[in-house]
BALORO-712529 format. One record per residue: residue number from 1; residue in one letter; x, y, z of N, C-alpha, C in turn. Coordinates in pm, whole numbers, plus 32768, in hexadecimal, padded with zeros to 4 digits. Atoms other than C-alpha are relative to their C-alpha. Layout:
<atom seq="NUM" type="a" n_px="X" n_py="Y" n_pz="Z" ca_px="X" ca_py="Y" ca_pz="Z" c_px="X" c_py="Y" c_pz="Z"/>
...
***
This chain:
<atom seq="1" type="v" n_px="7F7D" n_py="8038" n_pz="8020" ca_px="B092" ca_py="E9C2" ca_pz="CD87" c_px="8063" c_py="8072" c_pz="7FEF"/>
<atom seq="2" type="q" n_px="7F95" n_py="7F9E" n_pz="800E" ca_px="B1D3" ca_py="EA87" ca_pz="CDA8" c_px="8076" c_py="7FBC" c_pz="7FBB"/>
<atom seq="3" type="l" n_px="7F91" n_py="8035" n_pz="804D" ca_px="B2F6" ca_py="EA58" ca_pz="CCBD" c_px="8076" c_py="805E" c_pz="800B"/>
<atom seq="4" type="q" n_px="7F86" n_py="7FAF" n_pz="7FF4" ca_px="B45C" ca_py="EACF" ca_pz="CCE4" c_px="8069" c_py="7FC6" c_pz="7FA3"/>
<atom seq="5" type="a" n_px="7F9B" n_py="802A" n_pz="8060" ca_px="B54E" ca_py="EAB8" ca_pz="CBC1" c_px="8089" c_py="8035" c_pz="8027"/>
<atom seq="6" type="s" n_px="7F77" n_py="7FD6" n_pz="7FE4" ca_px="B6C6" ca_py="EACA" ca_pz="CBE9" c_px="8060" c_py="7FB7" c_pz="7FA2"/>
<atom seq="7" type="g" n_px="7F99" n_py="8047" n_pz="804B" ca_px="B80A" ca_py="EA65" ca_pz="CB42" c_px="8030" c_py="8046" c_pz="7F82"/>
<atom seq="8" type="g" n_px="7FD5" n_py="7FBA" n_pz="8076" ca_px="B82C" ca_py="EB63" ca_pz="CA2D" c_px="808B" c_py="803A" c_pz="8011"/>
<atom seq="9" type="g" n_px="7F7B" n_py="7FC5" n_pz="7FFB" ca_px="B975" ca_py="EC06" ca_pz="C9D6" c_px="8035" c_py="8019" c_pz="7F76"/>
<atom seq="10" type="l" n_px="7FBA" n_py="7FE5" n_pz="807E" ca_px="BA71" ca_py="EC58" ca_pz="C8CA" c_px="8051" c_py="7F84" c_pz="7FDA"/>
<atom seq="11" type="v" n_px="7FB7" n_py="8075" n_pz="802F" ca_px="BAFC" ca_py="EB3C" ca_pz="C7F9" c_px="8028" c_py="8017" c_pz="7F6F"/>
<atom seq="12" type="q" n_px="7FD4" n_py="7FF4" n_pz="808B" ca_px="BBBE" ca_py="EB22" ca_pz="C6B5" c_px="7FB0" c_py="7FA1" c_pz="7FA8"/>
<atom seq="13" type="a" n_px="8043" n_py="8057" n_pz="8060" ca_px="BB23" ca_py="EA8F" ca_pz="C57E" c_px="803F" c_py="7F74" c_pz="8004"/>
<atom seq="14" type="g" n_px="7FD2" n_py="8089" n_pz="7FF5" ca_px="BB3A" ca_py="E915" ca_pz="C589" c_px="8000" c_py="7FCB" c_pz="808E"/>
<atom seq="15" type="g" n_px="7FFE" n_py="8028" n_pz="7F74" ca_px="BB2B" ca_py="E910" ca_pz="C702" c_px="7F7A" c_py="7FCE" c_pz="8031"/>
<atom seq="16" type="s" n_px="8078" n_py="8039" n_pz="7FC3" ca_px="BA28" ca_py="E88B" ca_pz="C7F3" c_px="7FD9" c_py="804F" c_pz="807D"/>
<atom seq="17" type="l" n_px="8036" n_py="7FCA" n_pz="7F84" ca_px="B94B" ca_py="E90A" ca_pz="C90B" c_px="7F8E" c_py="7FA7" c_pz="802C"/>
<atom seq="18" type="r" n_px="8075" n_py="8047" n_pz="7FCD" ca_px="B84C" ca_py="E866" ca_pz="C9ED" c_px="7FAC" c_py="8061" c_pz="8052"/>
<atom seq="19" type="l" n_px="805E" n_py="7FAC" n_pz="7FB7" ca_px="B720" ca_py="E92E" ca_pz="CA5D" c_px="7FAE" c_py="7FAA" c_pz="8060"/>
<atom seq="20" type="s" n_px="8051" n_py="8044" n_pz="7F9C" ca_px="B65A" ca_py="E8D0" ca_pz="CB91" c_px="7F7F" c_py="804D" c_pz="8017"/>
<atom seq="21" type="c" n_px="8081" n_py="7FC4" n_pz="7FDE" ca_px="B4ED" ca_py="E911" ca_pz="CBE5" c_px="7FCD" c_py="7FBA" c_pz="807E"/>
<atom seq="22" type="a" n_px="8033" n_py="8035" n_pz="7F82" ca_px="B481" ca_py="E8E0" ca_pz="CD4E" c_px="7F6D" c_py="8023" c_pz="800C"/>
<atom seq="23" type="a" n_px="8090" n_py="7FEC" n_pz="7FF6" ca_px="B30B" ca_py="E8B2" ca_pz="CD73" c_px="7FD1" c_py="7FE9" c_pz="808F"/>
<atom seq="24" type="s" n_px="803C" n_py="8013" n_pz="7F7C" ca_px="B23C" ca_py="E8D3" ca_pz="CEAE" c_px="7F6B" c_py="801A" c_pz="7FF7"/>
<atom seq="25" type="g" n_px="8091" n_py="7FF3" n_pz="8002" ca_px="B0D0" ca_py="E8D5" ca_pz="CF0C" c_px="7FBE" c_py="7F83" c_pz="7FC5"/>
<atom seq="26" type="r" n_px="8050" n_py="806F" n_pz="8034" ca_px="AFCF" ca_py="E7FC" ca_pz="CE5B" c_px="8037" c_py="7FCF" c_pz="7F7A"/>
<atom seq="27" type="t" n_px="7FBE" n_py="802A" n_pz="807C" ca_px="B0C1" ca_py="E770" ca_pz="CD5B" c_px="7FB9" c_py="7F8B" c_pz="7FBD"/>
<atom seq="28" type="a" n_px="8048" n_py="8071" n_pz="803B" ca_px="AFE7" ca_py="E63D" ca_pz="CD2A" c_px="7F98" c_py="802F" c_pz="7F9B"/>
<atom seq="29" type="t" n_px="8061" n_py="7FCD" n_pz="8061" ca_px="AEF9" ca_py="E71E" ca_pz="CC68" c_px="8040" c_py="8021" c_pz="7F79"/>
<atom seq="30" type="c" n_px="7FBB" n_py="7FE4" n_pz="807E" ca_px="B003" ca_py="E758" ca_pz="CB5D" c_px="7FF9" c_py="7F88" c_pz="7FA5"/>
<atom seq="31" type="y" n_px="7FFE" n_py="806C" n_pz="8062" ca_px="AFC3" ca_py="E683" ca_pz="CA2B" c_px="8084" c_py="8004" c_pz="7FB3"/>
<atom seq="32" type="h" n_px="7F7F" n_py="7FEC" n_pz="8041" ca_px="B0EE" ca_py="E710" ca_pz="C970" c_px="804F" c_py="8069" c_pz="804F"/>
<atom seq="33" type="v" n_px="7FA3" n_py="7F98" n_pz="7FD4" ca_px="B21A" ca_py="E7CA" ca_pz="C9F6" c_px="8060" c_py="8017" c_pz="7F8C"/>
<atom seq="34" type="s" n_px="7FBA" n_py="7FE0" n_pz="807B" ca_px="B2D2" ca_py="E87E" ca_pz="C8E5" c_px="8063" c_py="8070" c_pz="8013"/>
<atom seq="35" type="w" n_px="7FA6" n_py="7F8E" n_pz="800B" ca_px="B3E6" ca_py="E96C" ca_pz="C88B" c_px="7FDC" c_py="804E" c_pz="7F82"/>
<atom seq="36" type="f" n_px="800F" n_py="7FA3" n_pz="806F" ca_px="B3AA" ca_py="EA98" ca_pz="C7B0" c_px="8077" c_py="805F" c_pz="8003"/>
<atom seq="37" type="r" n_px="7F94" n_py="7F9F" n_pz="8003" ca_px="B4A4" ca_py="EB9B" ca_pz="C741" c_px="7FD4" c_py="807A" c_pz="7FAF"/>
<atom seq="38" type="q" n_px="8020" n_py="7F83" n_pz="8043" ca_px="B494" ca_py="ED02" ca_pz="C6D1" c_px="8080" c_py="804D" c_pz="7FE7"/>
<atom seq="39" type="a" n_px="7F8C" n_py="7FB1" n_pz="8026" ca_px="B5A9" ca_py="EDAF" ca_pz="C613" c_px="7FD7" c_py="8092" c_pz="7FF4"/>
<atom seq="40" type="p" n_px="8021" n_py="7F72" n_pz="800A" ca_px="B5BF" ca_py="EF2B" ca_pz="C609" c_px="7FB8" c_py="8020" c_pz="7F7E"/>
<atom seq="41" type="g" n_px="804A" n_py="7FD7" n_pz="8076" ca_px="B4BC" ca_py="EFB9" ca_pz="C51B" c_px="7FB0" c_py="7F92" c_pz="7FBD"/>
<atom seq="42" type="k" n_px="8048" n_py="806F" n_pz="803D" ca_px="B421" ca_py="EE65" ca_pz="C4D8" c_px="7F92" c_py="7FCE" c_pz="805D"/>
<atom seq="43" type="e" n_px="806A" n_py="803B" n_pz="7FB0" ca_px="B2EE" ca_py="EDAB" ca_pz="C54D" c_px="8035" c_py="7F89" c_pz="804F"/>
<atom seq="44" type="r" n_px="7FDC" n_py="8074" n_pz="7FAE" ca_px="B300" ca_py="ECA3" ca_pz="C659" c_px="7FE7" c_py="7F81" c_pz="7FAE"/>
<atom seq="45" type="e" n_px="800E" n_py="8079" n_pz="804F" ca_px="B339" ca_py="EB4E" ca_pz="C5BD" c_px="8017" c_py="7F84" c_pz="8056"/>
<atom seq="46" type="f" n_px="7FF9" n_py="807F" n_pz="7FBC" ca_px="B316" ca_py="E9E8" ca_pz="C62E" c_px="808A" c_py="7FC1" c_pz="7FF0"/>
<atom seq="47" type="a" n_px="7F7B" n_py="803C" n_pz="8005" ca_px="B45C" ca_py="E937" ca_pz="C686" c_px="8000" c_py="7F6B" c_pz="8023"/>
<atom seq="48" type="a" n_px="8006" n_py="808E" n_pz="7FD8" ca_px="B400" ca_py="E7EC" ca_pz="C72E" c_px="7F8D" c_py="7FEE" c_pz="8062"/>
<atom seq="49" type="a" n_px="806B" n_py="801E" n_pz="7FA1" ca_px="B2EC" ca_py="E743" ca_pz="C7F4" c_px="800B" c_py="7F71" c_pz="802F"/>
<atom seq="50" type="i" n_px="8004" n_py="8086" n_pz="7FCA" ca_px="B2C0" ca_py="E615" ca_pz="C8D1" c_px="7F79" c_py="7FEB" c_pz="8043"/>
<atom seq="51" type="t" n_px="807B" n_py="8023" n_pz="7FBD" ca_px="B183" ca_py="E56A" ca_pz="C93F" c_px="8022" c_py="7FD6" c_pz="808F"/>
<atom seq="52" type="w" n_px="7FD9" n_py="8014" n_pz="7F76" ca_px="B191" ca_py="E571" ca_pz="CAB9" c_px="7FEE" c_py="7F71" c_pz="802F"/>
<atom seq="53" type="s" n_px="801D" n_py="8087" n_pz="7FCE" ca_px="B0F6" ca_py="E41B" ca_pz="CAF0" c_px="804C" c_py="7F94" c_pz="7FB7"/>
<atom seq="54" type="t" n_px="7FC7" n_py="806D" n_pz="804E" ca_px="B18C" ca_py="E34E" ca_pz="C9D5" c_px="8092" c_py="8015" c_pz="7FD9"/>
<atom seq="55" type="g" n_px="7F78" n_py="7FE2" n_pz="802D" ca_px="B2D1" ca_py="E3FD" ca_pz="C980" c_px="800E" c_py="800C" c_pz="7F69"/>
<atom seq="56" type="n" n_px="7FF8" n_py="7FEB" n_pz="8091" ca_px="B27A" ca_py="E419" ca_pz="C80E" c_px="8038" c_py="808B" c_pz="7FE4"/>
<atom seq="57" type="t" n_px="7FBE" n_py="7F81" n_pz="801E" ca_px="B347" ca_py="E52D" ca_pz="C76E" c_px="7FDD" c_py="8031" c_pz="7F74"/>
<atom seq="58" type="y" n_px="8023" n_py="7FBE" n_pz="807E" ca_px="B30B" ca_py="E623" ca_pz="C653" c_px="8065" c_py="806E" c_pz="7FE7"/>
<atom seq="59" type="y" n_px="7F9F" n_py="7F9A" n_pz="8026" ca_px="B3FC" ca_py="E703" ca_pz="C596" c_px="7FDD" c_py="803C" c_pz="7F79"/>
<atom seq="60" type="p" n_px="8009" n_py="7FCA" n_pz="8088" ca_px="B3EC" ca_py="E7F4" ca_pz="C474" c_px="807B" c_py="7FD6" c_pz="7FB2"/>
<atom seq="61" type="d" n_px="7F90" n_py="802A" n_pz="8054" ca_px="B4CE" ca_py="E7A7" ca_pz="C34F" c_px="807F" c_py="8050" c_pz="801B"/>
<atom seq="62" type="s" n_px="7F8C" n_py="7FA8" n_pz="7FEC" ca_px="B5B1" ca_py="E8CB" ca_pz="C3A8" c_px="805E" c_py="7FCF" c_pz="806E"/>
<atom seq="63" type="v" n_px="7FAB" n_py="802E" n_pz="7F92" ca_px="B633" ca_py="E81B" ca_pz="C4E2" c_px="800B" c_py="7F69" c_pz="8007"/>
<atom seq="64" type="k" n_px="8003" n_py="8092" n_pz="7FFB" ca_px="B5F0" ca_py="E6AC" ca_pz="C49C" c_px="808C" c_py="7FC8" c_pz="7FEA"/>
<atom seq="65" type="g" n_px="7F7B" n_py="803A" n_pz="8009" ca_px="B729" ca_py="E5DD" ca_pz="C4D4" c_px="8069" c_py="804C" c_pz="804D"/>
<atom seq="66" type="r" n_px="7FA1" n_py="7FAF" n_pz="7FB2" ca_px="B7D3" ca_py="E6F3" ca_pz="C59A" c_px="7FD0" c_py="8017" c_pz="808F"/>
<atom seq="67" type="f" n_px="8039" n_py="7FE6" n_pz="7F7C" ca_px="B6E8" ca_py="E732" ca_pz="C6C0" c_px="7FBC" c_py="7F82" c_pz="8033"/>
<atom seq="68" type="t" n_px="8044" n_py="8070" n_pz="7FBF" ca_px="B669" ca_py="E631" ca_pz="C7B7" c_px="7FBB" c_py="8033" c_pz="807E"/>
<atom seq="69" type="i" n_px="804C" n_py="7FDB" n_pz="7F88" ca_px="B556" ca_py="E670" ca_pz="C8B5" c_px="7FEC" c_py="7F82" c_pz="8054"/>
<atom seq="70" type="s" n_px="8014" n_py="8071" n_pz="7FA4" ca_px="B537" ca_py="E593" ca_pz="C9E8" c_px="7FBE" c_py="8034" c_pz="807F"/>
<atom seq="71" type="r" n_px="8040" n_py="7FD5" n_pz="7F83" ca_px="B482" ca_py="E595" ca_pz="CB33" c_px="8011" c_py="7F96" c_pz="806B"/>
<atom seq="72" type="d" n_px="8001" n_py="8057" n_pz="7F8B" ca_px="B486" ca_py="E502" ca_pz="CC8F" c_px="7F83" c_py="8025" c_pz="804E"/>
<atom seq="73" type="n" n_px="8080" n_py="7FDF" n_pz="7FC1" ca_px="B324" ca_py="E4F3" ca_pz="CD13" c_px="800D" c_py="800C" c_pz="8098"/>
<atom seq="74" type="a" n_px="7FF1" n_py="7FFF" n_pz="7F6E" ca_px="B390" ca_py="E4AA" ca_pz="CE77" c_px="8040" c_py="8081" c_pz="8032"/>
<atom seq="75" type="k" n_px="7FBB" n_py="7F85" n_pz="7FD9" ca_px="B46E" ca_py="E5DE" ca_pz="CE80" c_px="7FBC" c_py="807B" c_pz="7FC6"/>
<atom seq="76" type="n" n_px="8044" n_py="7F90" n_pz="8042" ca_px="B37F" ca_py="E6B5" ca_pz="CDB2" c_px="8062" c_py="8056" c_pz="7FB1"/>
<atom seq="77" type="m" n_px="7F99" n_py="7FBB" n_pz="804F" ca_px="B49D" ca_py="E70E" ca_pz="CCCA" c_px="7FF4" c_py="7FDA" c_pz="7F6D"/>
<atom seq="78" type="v" n_px="7FF7" n_py="8015" n_pz="8090" ca_px="B4B5" ca_py="E735" ca_pz="CB52" c_px="8083" c_py="803F" c_pz="7FD2"/>
<atom seq="79" type="w" n_px="7F81" n_py="7FCE" n_pz="8035" ca_px="B5FC" ca_py="E762" ca_pz="CA96" c_px="7FFB" c_py="800A" c_pz="7F68"/>
<atom seq="80" type="l" n_px="7FEE" n_py="7FF8" n_pz="8090" ca_px="B658" ca_py="E7CE" ca_pz="C93A" c_px="8096" c_py="7FFC" c_pz="7FE5"/>
<atom seq="81" type="q" n_px="7F74" n_py="800F" n_pz="8026" ca_px="B7A8" ca_py="E74C" ca_pz="C8C5" c_px="800E" c_py="8032" c_pz="7F71"/>
<atom seq="82" type="m" n_px="7FEE" n_py="7FC3" n_pz="8083" ca_px="B81D" ca_py="E81F" ca_pz="C7A1" c_px="808F" c_py="7FEA" c_pz="7FD2"/>
<atom seq="83" type="n" n_px="7F7D" n_py="801D" n_pz="8039" ca_px="B940" ca_py="E7A4" ca_pz="C6CE" c_px="800E" c_py="803F" c_pz="7F77"/>
<atom seq="84" type="s" n_px="7FE5" n_py="7FC8" n_pz="8085" ca_px="B9E4" ca_py="E822" ca_pz="C591" c_px="7FBB" c_py="8086" c_pz="7FED"/>
<atom seq="85" type="l" n_px="8048" n_py="7F81" n_pz="8003" ca_px="B966" ca_py="E97D" ca_pz="C5DD" c_px="802F" c_py="8058" c_pz="7F8D"/>
<atom seq="86" type="k" n_px="7FE7" n_py="7FA5" n_pz="8070" ca_px="B950" ca_py="EA7C" ca_pz="C4C6" c_px="7FDE" c_py="808E" c_pz="802C"/>
<atom seq="87" type="p" n_px="8024" n_py="7F76" n_pz="7FDD" ca_px="B945" ca_py="EBF8" ca_pz="C4D5" c_px="7F6A" c_py="801A" c_pz="7FF8"/>
<atom seq="88" type="e" n_px="8091" n_py="7FEB" n_pz="800C" ca_px="B7DA" ca_py="EBE5" ca_pz="C465" c_px="7FB0" c_py="7FC3" c_pz="8072"/>
<atom seq="89" type="d" n_px="8043" n_py="8032" n_pz="7F89" ca_px="B789" ca_py="EB2E" ca_pz="C5A8" c_px="7FFE" c_py="806A" c_pz="806F"/>
<atom seq="90" type="t" n_px="7FFE" n_py="7F94" n_pz="7F9D" ca_px="B7CB" ca_py="EC73" ca_pz="C663" c_px="7F72" c_py="8033" c_pz="8017"/>
<atom seq="91" type="a" n_px="8089" n_py="7FD8" n_pz="7FDD" ca_px="B68A" ca_py="ECCD" ca_pz="C71B" c_px="7FF0" c_py="7FFA" c_pz="8097"/>
<atom seq="92" type="v" n_px="802D" n_py="8019" n_pz="7F77" ca_px="B5E0" ca_py="ECE5" ca_pz="C869" c_px="7FAB" c_py="7F81" c_pz="7FFC"/>
<atom seq="93" type="y" n_px="8046" n_py="8081" n_pz="7FFC" ca_px="B566" ca_py="EB87" ca_pz="C8BE" c_px="7FA2" c_py="7FFD" c_pz="8078"/>
<atom seq="94" type="y" n_px="8068" n_py="8006" n_pz="7F99" ca_px="B425" ca_py="EB53" ca_pz="C983" c_px="7FCD" c_py="7F71" c_pz="800E"/>
<atom seq="95" type="c" n_px="8049" n_py="807D" n_pz="7FEE" ca_px="B38E" ca_py="EA1D" ca_pz="CA1D" c_px="7F6F" c_py="8020" c_pz="801F"/>
<atom seq="96" type="a" n_px="808F" n_py="7FE8" n_pz="7FF6" ca_px="B216" ca_py="E9FA" ca_pz="CA1D" c_px="7FB6" c_py="7F7E" c_pz="8016"/>
<atom seq="97" type="c" n_px="8055" n_py="8074" n_pz="7FE1" ca_px="B102" ca_py="E90E" ca_pz="CA8D" c_px="7F77" c_py="8014" c_pz="7FC0"/>
<atom seq="98" type="k" n_px="8083" n_py="7FFB" n_pz="8041" ca_px="AFC3" ca_py="E8BB" ca_pz="C9D4" c_px="7FAA" c_py="7F8F" c_pz="8037"/>
<atom seq="99" type="r" n_px="8059" n_py="8065" n_pz="7FC6" ca_px="AE9A" ca_py="E803" ca_pz="CA66" c_px="7FB8" c_py="7FAC" c_pz="7F98"/>
<atom seq="100" type="s" n_px="8049" n_py="804B" n_pz="8066" ca_px="ADF8" ca_py="E799" ca_pz="C920" c_px="8062" c_py="7FAE" c_pz="7FAC"/>
<atom seq="101" type="p" n_px="7FA7" n_py="8056" n_pz="8050" ca_px="AE81" ca_py="E686" ca_pz="C83B" c_px="8016" c_py="8030" c_pz="7F71"/>
<atom seq="102" type="v" n_px="7FFA" n_py="7FD7" n_pz="808C" ca_px="AE60" ca_py="E74E" ca_pz="C6FA" c_px="805D" c_py="8077" c_pz="7FEE"/>
<atom seq="103" type="r" n_px="7FB3" n_py="7F8A" n_pz="8028" ca_px="AF2C" ca_py="E855" ca_pz="C641" c_px="8082" c_py="800C" c_pz="804C"/>
<atom seq="104" type="v" n_px="7F85" n_py="8003" n_pz="7FB0" ca_px="B078" ca_py="E7F5" ca_pz="C6DC" c_px="8061" c_py="806F" c_pz="7FD8"/>
<atom seq="105" type="g" n_px="7F9F" n_py="7F9E" n_pz="802E" ca_px="B139" ca_py="E8EF" ca_pz="C608" c_px="7FCD" c_py="808F" c_pz="7FFD"/>
<atom seq="106" type="t" n_px="803F" n_py="7F7C" n_pz="8005" ca_px="B054" ca_py="EA1A" ca_pz="C637" c_px="800C" c_py="8046" c_pz="8087"/>
<atom seq="107" type="s" n_px="7FE7" n_py="7FBD" n_pz="7F80" ca_px="B0C1" ca_py="EB10" ca_pz="C741" c_px="7F80" c_py="8030" c_pz="8043"/>
<atom seq="108" type="l" n_px="807C" n_py="7FCD" n_pz="7FC5" ca_px="AF62" ca_py="EB9A" ca_pz="C76F" c_px="7FB3" c_py="7F94" c_pz="804C"/>
<atom seq="109" type="a" n_px="8046" n_py="806E" n_pz="7FBE" ca_px="AEEE" ca_py="EA42" ca_pz="C7E5" c_px="8035" c_py="7FE5" c_pz="808C"/>
<atom seq="110" type="y" n_px="7FBF" n_py="801E" n_pz="7F80" ca_px="AFD1" ca_py="EA4A" ca_pz="C916" c_px="7FC5" c_py="8056" c_pz="8070"/>
<atom seq="111" type="d" n_px="8042" n_py="7FC2" n_pz="7F8F" ca_px="AF4B" ca_py="EAA0" ca_pz="CA6C" c_px="8060" c_py="8043" c_pz="8062"/>
<atom seq="112" type="y" n_px="7FA0" n_py="7FCE" n_pz="7F9D" ca_px="B080" ca_py="EADF" ca_pz="CB3C" c_px="8088" c_py="8011" c_pz="7FBD"/>
<atom seq="113" type="w" n_px="7F7E" n_py="7FE0" n_pz="8039" ca_px="B1CE" ca_py="EB7C" ca_pz="CAE8" c_px="8062" c_py="8022" c_pz="8070"/>
<atom seq="114" type="g" n_px="7F97" n_py="7FD3" n_pz="7FA7" ca_px="B315" ca_py="EBA3" ca_pz="CB9A" c_px="8041" c_py="807C" c_pz="7FC7"/>
<atom seq="115" type="q" n_px="7FB3" n_py="7F92" n_pz="8035" ca_px="B3FD" ca_py="ECC8" ca_pz="CB79" c_px="8067" c_py="7FC7" c_pz="7F9F"/>
<atom seq="116" type="g" n_px="7FA4" n_py="8033" n_pz="8064" ca_px="B4F4" ca_py="ECAA" ca_pz="CA5E" c_px="808F" c_py="7FF9" c_pz="8031"/>
<atom seq="117" type="t" n_px="7F70" n_py="8005" n_pz="7FEA" ca_px="B662" ca_py="EC52" ca_pz="CA5C" c_px="8043" c_py="8016" c_pz="7F79"/>
<atom seq="118" type="l" n_px="7FC3" n_py="7FD5" n_pz="807E" ca_px="B744" ca_py="ECED" ca_pz="C956" c_px="806F" c_py="7FA1" c_pz="7FD5"/>
<atom seq="119" type="v" n_px="7F97" n_py="8050" n_pz="803F" ca_px="B814" ca_py="EC13" ca_pz="C870" c_px="803A" c_py="8052" c_pz="7F8E"/>
<atom seq="120" type="t" n_px="7FBB" n_py="7FB6" n_pz="8069" ca_px="B915" ca_py="ECC3" ca_pz="C799" c_px="806A" c_py="7FA5" c_pz="7FC4"/>
<atom seq="121" type="v" n_px="7FA0" n_py="8055" n_pz="8047" ca_px="B9D8" ca_py="EC00" ca_pz="C693" c_px="8053" c_py="8059" c_pz="7FA5"/>
<atom seq="122" type="s" n_px="7FA8" n_py="7FAA" n_pz="804E" ca_px="BB04" ca_py="ECB4" ca_pz="C604" c_px="803C" c_py="7FB1" c_pz="7F8C"/>
<atom seq="123" type="s" n_px="7FC9" n_py="8043" n_pz="8078" ca_px="BB8F" ca_py="EC69" ca_pz="C4AA" c_px="8097" c_py="8002" c_pz="8000"/>
***
């Protein structure tokens, strides 16, 4: 599975961005497709996940109500709509695919990663 993230950029606090993740290859093997983020000097953290087959979604408390993950199975696309952005959302955002149904929020459980896209939120 190959993943390609795009859509990052510079936005003011309170603004919105939509990230895209284009998947190719054996995408049917992905149980979860997720977004993680990594801020400078910090560990990679879970941002959102979607179950590829059912569309069930998962969010950490830090983004719940502001971020929305969605997917189009036919187009092999996943999006992350980010609203009400805060400076602390500044990070490189990665999309990832996991074949197992467990540990949705654990980066080590993921099998495939795309390159990151940088999101910078100015205050």
